[in-house]
N, C-alpha and C positions, 0 to 999 in steps of 0.2 A: 372699495377694494373688490367687491364682488363683481363689478363690472370689469375691473382690471384682470381678474382671474379668468373671466369669460373670454377676454381678448387673448390671454396667454394660451388657452386651449386651442385657439385657432392656428397658433404657431407650431403645434405639435405635428411631427411628420415631415417638416420642411427646414428645420434650422440645425439639427444635430450636426456636430457635437456641441454647439452652443445651447444654453438653456432656452426654454420657451417662456418668454416674459411679456407681461402686459402692463401697460402704463396709461394713466388718466390725469389730465391736468385740468384743474379748476381755477378760474380767475378769482379775483379778490371778493367777488359777490357770491362765489360758491357755484357758479354755472360751469358746466364742462365746456371747455374751449379747445381741447386737444386729447387724442386718444391714439393708440397704436400697439402693435405687437412686434416681436422680433422678426426681422426678415432674414432671408437665407444668408449662410455665412459670407462675410465680406460686405454685406449691405448693413443698413441702419438698425441699431438696436431699438427696443420699444420706446425708451425714453426720448430718443432723437426724433422718432416718427411723431410722437405726441407733442414735443416742443416745437417742431417745425409747423405742425398744424396749428398750435396755439399762437405763434408769433409773439407780438408784443403784449398780448392778452396774458401771457404767463407771468409777468412781472407782478410780484407781490402775492402770487397765487400758491396753490398747494398741489402737490403731485402725490398720487397713489401708485405704487409700483410693487409688483409681486416678487421681485428679487432685488438685493442690494445693487445699486448702480456700480458699474465697473470703474476702476480708477487707473487702469493700466492701458497702454497702447498696444492693442493686438492687431487684428485685421482692420480695425477702425479706431479712431481716437477715443479717449476715456469719456464716459458719459457724465462723470462728476463735473468736468470742465464746463460742458454744455449746460449743466444744470445750474451751476453757479453763474454763468454768464446771462442765463435767461431771467435771473431776478427772482426765481422761486424762493419762498420763504419758509415753507413747511413741507415735510415729506413723510408719507406713511409707507413703511416698508414691511411686506408680509414676512419675509425671512432673509437672514444674511446669507451671503454666498460663501461657501466653504472653500472655494478656489483659493489656493495659497497666494495668488497674485492679488486677491481681493480680501477675503477673510476679516471683514470688519474695517478695513482701511478706507473704503469708500465712505461709510458712515462717519468716521473720524474726520475725514477731509471736508465733508459737508457741514458737520457741526462746527468745525473750526471757522467756517465762513459765516456762523451766526444762524444757520438754517435749523429750524426746530425739527427734531427727529422723533418719529414714533416707529417702534419695531414690534412685530409679533402679531399683528391683526390678521386672522385667517391663515396662520402659519401652517397648520396641518394640510389645509387645501393646496397651498403654494408648494409644499414639499412633495405632495403627491403628483402634481402636474410635472415636476422635475425629478421624479424619483430615479429615473435612469441617469440623468446628468449628475445628480448628487453622489450616486454610487461611483460613477465613472471618474469624476473629479477627485474624489477621495481615495479610491482604491485601484483605479487604473483598469478596471475590469467592467464588462458589460453587465447591465441589470437583466437577469434572466427570468422570464415569464413562462411557466409551463401551461399550455392551454390544450384542452381535449373536449370532445363531445361524447357523451355516454348515455346509455339507456338507464332506466330507474334501477335495474339490477346490475349496474356497474359495468356494462360491456360496450366496447367501441366497435365491434364488428361481430358478425356471426361466426360460427365454427368453420365456414367456408370463406371467411375474410371478406364478406360483403359489408360495406359500411355506408353506402349511399341510399338515402340520407337519414341519418339519426336526428340530427337537429333540423329545425324548420328554416324557412326562407329568412325570417327576421333574425334569427340567431346567426345565421351564415353572413348576413349583412354586417351585423356587429362585429363578427369575427374578422371580416375583411377590413373593417375600420382599424381593428387592432393591428393587422398587418401593415396598414398604411402608415400608422403612427410609429412603427418600430423600424429600427435600422436594418435588422437581419432577421429572416425566418429560418428556423433550423429543423431539419427532419432527419430521421434515419433512413438508411437505404431500403429496409423493408417496406416503409411507407410509400416510397417511390415505386417499388416493384408491385406492390398490391393495389394501391390507389391511383397511381400515376397522376399526382396533383400538379396543378400549375404554379401553386405557391405565389400567386399575385394578388394584388388588391383590386381585382378586375371590376368590382361593382362601383368603384369610385372614379370620379373624373380626375384628370390630371396625369401627368407623365412619370411622376415619381413612383418607382417600385422598390420594395425592399431587397436587399441583397439576399439571395437564396444560398443557404449553406446545407450541403448534403453530407451527412456523416457516413462514410462508406469504407470500412476497414479493408475490404478486399477488391474494390473496384468492379462492383456488380452493377453499377448504374447504367441502364441501357442508353445508347447514344441518341436514340429517338424519344427519350423521355420528355414529357411536357415541360418538366421543371428546367430543362436545359435550353429552352428557347430563350433568346437573347442571352447568349452565354457570357457576354462580358459582365453580367450581374450574378454569375454563379460561381461558387467555390465548392469543390469536392475535397473534403478532409479525409485523408486516407492514411495508410500505414505502409511500411516497406513490404507487406505481404502482398500488395498489388503488383502485378507484373509491369515491368518497364514498358512493354509494348502498349499496354492498356494506358498507362499514364501519358505516353506520347499521343495516343489517339485523342484523349481529352484535351490535351494542350493544342493539338492541331485544330480541334473544333472551337478554339477560342475560350476554353474553360480554364480557370485557374485551379491548379491542384496544389494542395497543402499536404506534404508528407510529414506526418507527425509521429512522435513515439507511440508505442502501443501499451495499453494497461489491460491486463488480463485478456489479451487477444483483440481488444477494440481500441479505437482511437482514444487517446488520453484527452478527455473533455476538458480537464483543468488546463492543459497546455493549449488547447484550441481557444478557450475563452481568453487566455492570456494573450494569444497572437491577435485575436479579434480586437481586444483592448488596445493594443499597440497601434491598430489601424484606425483608431478613434471610432470604433463600433460601440456605441453607448448602451444599446439595448438589443436583446435577443428574444424573439418569440418562438419557443420550442413547441412544436406541434406534434411530436410523437415520431415513431410509435412507442410501444410500451417499453422496449429495450432501451431506447435513448432517454425517455423520461425516467425510467428506473435508475439508470446510471447517474443522471443528473441529481436525482434525489438522494441516492447513496453517497454521492460526492458532496452533498450539502451545497450544491451550486444553484438552487432554485431560490428566487427571492419572492416570487408571486405565483399564485395559482388562479387560472380562470377555467371553470368547469361549467360547460352547458349541459344540462340534464333534461332529457326528453321523457315524456310520460309513456314509456313503452317497455315491454319485458321481451328480451331476447332469449334469455335461457341458454342452457347447454354448458356442460362442464369444460368443453373445449372452445367455447367462444372466447374472444380476445378481451382482455382488461386494459385499461389505460396506462397503468404503471406496472412495470416488471421490476427487474432488479432483485437485490437480496432482501429488501423489506426488513421488518422488525419481527422479534419473536414474541413480544408482549404488547398488549394494547397500551400499557403505560408508556411504551417507547414510541408510539405512533406520533407523527408530526401533527401538532395541532395548529391550525391556521389562526392567525390573529388579525384583528381589525376587519373581519370578514363582513360582507354584505351581500345581499341578494337582489337581483333584478329579474323581472319577468318579461319574456318576449312571446306573447300569445301563450300557447300551451307549455313552452319550454321555460325553465328557469336558469338563471346564471348565478353561480356562486363564485365570489371573488375574495381572496384573502391573501395575507402575507405570512411568510415563514418565519419572520422575526420582527 
């Protein structure tokens, strides 16, 4: 199962809105004869890749798979049918699929054919790999991760808004990996104005780049901003406060503009996330700035937090903090991360945890 999980991780970043799944087939003697992971939408699922590799050697064998095999006909035929026809006699499933089209039905179908079933091995790891898919398929909204890099004294920039670079090269490489694995990167317009980021996964090979979503309530994004390169992968989310002429200029540039309701003078982020969910955007990496992250936390829209902390002191009462918004009045009301863990990237540390 650990090998199947490692295979599933290889699918992250290329299979959304499908889940990232890994599968391993053992023959009757317990030797691996087939393995695979989910291919891009419309292509083979992990189980099919593994079974095709195993061929006749799968008969009487065992399959380890990180998510319950599908039993419905979507872009591809049901995996349960292929498994039954292969002659597999035993299956270990890490976790069941909450998709209403599956939801335990795949397990029941396979059991009805006399296949021995085992469910729950490494379930926590399997659910973490597909945390975005699991939220999207059950709630129809993207999984939101808030990410920021800050100094030891909690600053993301100096009082003059200089922020390059707080985190080191190794931390930034990991951050680009997070971008590559997500469907959309989201920033507020102030981040574009002050940092002019590209918002790409440029340190990684491959052609896939995340969708770039700029939350810009009044149409302040410069037309020559680096984030607007490859405009077909950009959405500017704005409100009716933006002049019609400015909207037309963005559209003429090839950028999609979403005019959304305003909430306290800013884009209604709940409505934005709902629209992204309708477009099968399963995951959003919110990278700031403080106004955007503060609003997401105030709205209880953040599922996961990733904070890179560098061993430096910036100081200054006017230096910028990572999270703005209304905040809380009492320490007892502060958001306490759950299932948190720490990784080290040379001198930097990364704290990762969940809000629920």
